[in-house]
C-alpha positions in Angstrom: 2.2 13.5 2.4 0.9 10.8 0.2 -2.3 11.1 -1.6 -4.3 7.8 -1.8 -8.3 9.1 -2.0 -8.5 8.5 -5.5 -11.7 6.3 -7.2 -9.4 4.2 -9.7 -12.4 3.9 -12.0 -10.2 2.7 -14.4 -9.0 -0.3 -12.5 -12.4 -1.4 -11.5 -12.8 1.2 -8.3 -10.8 -1.6 -6.3 -8.0 0.4 -3.3 -5.4 1.0 -5.8 -2.9 1.9 -3.3 -3.2 -1.8 -1.6 -2.8 -3.0 -5.3 0.7 -5.6 -5.1 3.9 -5.0 -6.9 6.4 -7.1 -6.5 5.0 -8.9 -3.3 3.8 -5.5 -1.6 1.3 -3.0 -1.7 2.4 0.4 -4.0 1.6 2.6 -1.2 4.0 0.8 1.4 6.6 1.0 -1.5 5.9 4.6 -1.5 6.4 5.0 2.5 9.3 2.9 2.4 10.7 6.5 -0.1 10.4 8.8 3.2 10.5 6.2 5.7 13.1 8.8 7.4 10.5 11.9 7.3 8.9 13.2 10.6 6.2 12.6 10.1 4.4 9.9 7.6 0.8 11.3 6.5 -1.6 9.3 4.4 -4.8 11.2 2.9 -7.5 8.2 2.7 -10.0 6.0 3.4 -10.5 3.6 6.5 -10.1 0.4 4.9 -6.1 1.1 3.8 -3.6 -0.8 6.1 -0.7 1.2 7.3 2.5 0.2 8.8 3.2 1.5 12.6 4.0 5.2 13.0 1.8 6.3 9.8 -0.8 8.5 10.6 -4.2 8.5 8.0 -6.3 11.3 7.7 -9.3 11.9 5.3 -10.0 14.8 3.3 -13.5 16.8 3.6 -15.8 15.3 1.6 -13.9 11.8 0.9 -12.9 11.9 -2.9 -13.0 15.5 -2.8 -9.6 15.6 -4.9 -6.2 16.2 -4.3 -6.4 19.9 -3.7 -8.8 18.9 -0.6 -6.7 15.6 0.1 -3.2 18.3 0.5 -5.1 20.7 2.4 -6.0 17.6 4.9 -3.0 16.7 5.1 -1.4 20.2 6.0 -4.0 20.9 8.8 -2.4 17.2 9.8 0.8 18.1 9.8 -0.4 21.5 11.6 -2.6 19.7 14.6 0.3 17.1 14.8 2.1 19.2 17.5 -1.0 18.8 20.0 -0.2 17.0 23.4 -0.2 13.1 23.7 -4.2 12.1 24.0 -5.6 15.4 23.4 -7.8 16.2 20.4 -6.6 19.9 18.8 -8.4 22.5 16.2 -5.9 22.7 13.3 -7.4 25.5 11.0 -10.3 23.6 9.5 -9.2 20.4 10.6 -9.8 18.5 13.8 -6.5 15.7 15.3 -8.1 13.1 16.9 -4.9 10.9 17.7 -3.9 9.3 14.7 -6.5 10.3 12.8 -7.6 14.3 11.4 -10.8 14.9 10.0 -10.5 18.2 7.7 -13.2 20.4 6.5 -15.6 23.0 7.9 -18.0 21.1 9.6 -15.7 21.6 12.9 -15.5 19.0 15.4 -16.2 14.9 14.5 -15.2 14.0 18.0 -13.5 15.1 20.9 -11.6 12.0 22.5 -8.4 11.6 20.8 -7.2 7.7 20.2 -3.6 7.1 19.6 -2.6 4.8 16.5 -0.5 2.2 16.4 3.6 3.1 16.7 2.2 7.2 16.3 4.5 9.2 18.4 2.8 10.5 21.7 4.6 13.9 21.8 5.2 15.8 18.9 5.3 19.3 20.4 7.3 22.1 18.7 6.7 19.8 15.3 8.2 21.9 12.5 8.1 20.4 9.2 9.7 23.3 6.3 9.6 20.9 3.7 7.1 18.4 2.8 7.0 15.7 -0.1 3.5 15.7 -2.0 3.2 11.8 -3.7 0.9 10.1 -5.3 0.0 6.4 -3.6 0.9 4.2 -6.8 4.1 4.7 -7.4 6.1 1.6 -7.2 9.4 2.7 -8.5 10.2 6.0 -6.1 13.1 5.2 -4.1 14.5 7.1 -1.0 17.3 8.2 -3.7 14.7 9.6 -5.8 13.1 11.7 -2.6 17.2 12.7 -2.0 17.6 14.5 -5.1 14.7 16.2 -5.1 15.4 17.6 -2.1 18.9 18.2 -3.0 17.4 20.3 -5.3 15.3 22.5 -3.3 18.1 22.7 -0.7 20.4 24.4 -3.0 18.3 26.9 -4.2 17.6 28.6 -0.9 18.7 32.3 -0.7 22.9 32.3 0.0 25.5 30.8 -3.1 24.3 33.1 -5.4 21.0 33.0 -4.8 18.5 35.7 -4.0 16.1 35.6 -1.7 12.7 35.0 -2.8 13.3 34.1 -6.1 14.2 30.2 -5.7 11.1 27.9 -6.2 8.6 26.7 -3.8 9.1 23.3 -5.1 10.6 21.0 -6.9 9.2 17.8 -9.0 10.6 15.4 -11.6 10.0 15.8 -15.4 9.6 13.0 -17.4 10.9 12.4 -20.7 8.3 14.1 -22.7 8.7 17.2 -21.0 6.3 17.4 -18.4 5.9 17.8 -14.7 5.0 15.2 -12.4 3.2 17.1 -9.9 2.8 14.5 -7.5 6.3 13.0 -7.3 7.7 16.2 -5.6 8.7 18.2 -2.2 7.6 21.9 -1.8 7.8 24.3 1.1 5.6 24.0 3.5 4.5 27.5 3.7 4.5 28.3 -0.4 2.1 25.3 -0.3 -0.2 26.5 2.4 -0.5 30.6 1.2 -1.6 28.5 -2.2 -4.3 26.7 -0.2 -5.9 30.0 1.3 -6.6 31.3 -2.4 -8.2 28.5 -3.7 -10.8 28.2 -0.7 -12.9 26.1 -0.6 -10.4 23.2 -2.0 -13.0 20.6 -2.8 -12.6 19.9 -6.5 -10.3 22.5 -7.3 -7.7 20.6 -9.8 -4.1 20.6 -8.7 -2.8 22.3 -11.4 -4.8 25.6 -10.3 -3.3 25.2 -6.8 0.5 25.5 -8.0 -0.7 27.9 -10.8 1.2 30.2 -8.8 4.1 28.9 -7.3 7.1 28.7 -8.8 8.3 24.7 -9.8 11.8 24.0 -10.1 12.1 20.6 -12.1 14.8 17.7 -12.0 15.4 15.3 -14.8 15.8 11.4 -13.5 18.6 10.2 -15.8 19.2 6.4 -14.4 18.2 3.8 -16.5 14.9 1.7 -15.8 11.5 2.7 -14.6 11.4 6.5 -13.8 10.8 7.0 -10.1 7.7 9.0 -11.3 5.9 6.0 -13.2 2.4 5.3 -11.9 -0.3 2.7 -12.2 -4.0 3.8 -13.6 -4.7 1.0 -15.5 -3.9 -2.9 -15.6 -1.5 -2.8 -18.7 0.4 -0.3 -15.8 0.5 -2.9 -13.3 1.6 -6.0 -15.8 4.3 -3.8 -16.8 5.6 -2.8 -13.5 5.5 -6.8 -12.4 7.3 -7.2 -15.7 9.9 -4.1 -14.5 10.2 -6.4 -10.7 
């Protein structure tokens, strides 16, 4: 899941995920890092241009913040198990083809239209682990995602790890010791349980959602731009272009 619905006020309110770094939109770079995912979901506005095979969902209300966006993305995963061409109610979300509208308002339309390249039948889809990512990470790559997944898998019961003692998710730790919570992978059931504790999700800070979860940490050791480097201001974009 890629959260792409921020206001980008420090960049003048532009569609930040579509800003170019190295000749490609940042959002597309993040999508490349998870190209082998069972399902790729972007939470954001209709203006986002997505590659074939990627589904877009929208948080309710639009601009409701990262926790509302996480709820919409997870609802999209739940609804993906419906038959092709149907509208599926998933918790408080409605899935219609390639788009999901989440929230308590209920059905926003019952006719499903499949998006280009979106799998027609995802019946029985099981997603035990989900990546939770910002849309403005131009240096995130597949190797970084694999490192996070390997760390989470290594903490599963067995191999000396008692059941129930492993982390609920794993995130990168930056060089100042700060957790990069929108650059991590999580157990889907753990995120769902955390969301149930903070409803309604609109306006809730991400730190509140994750406060009760066990979080593992991975320190990136490679020389060069870190995978969690994000672009919030014009200077961040200029620096990213220099690094490319």
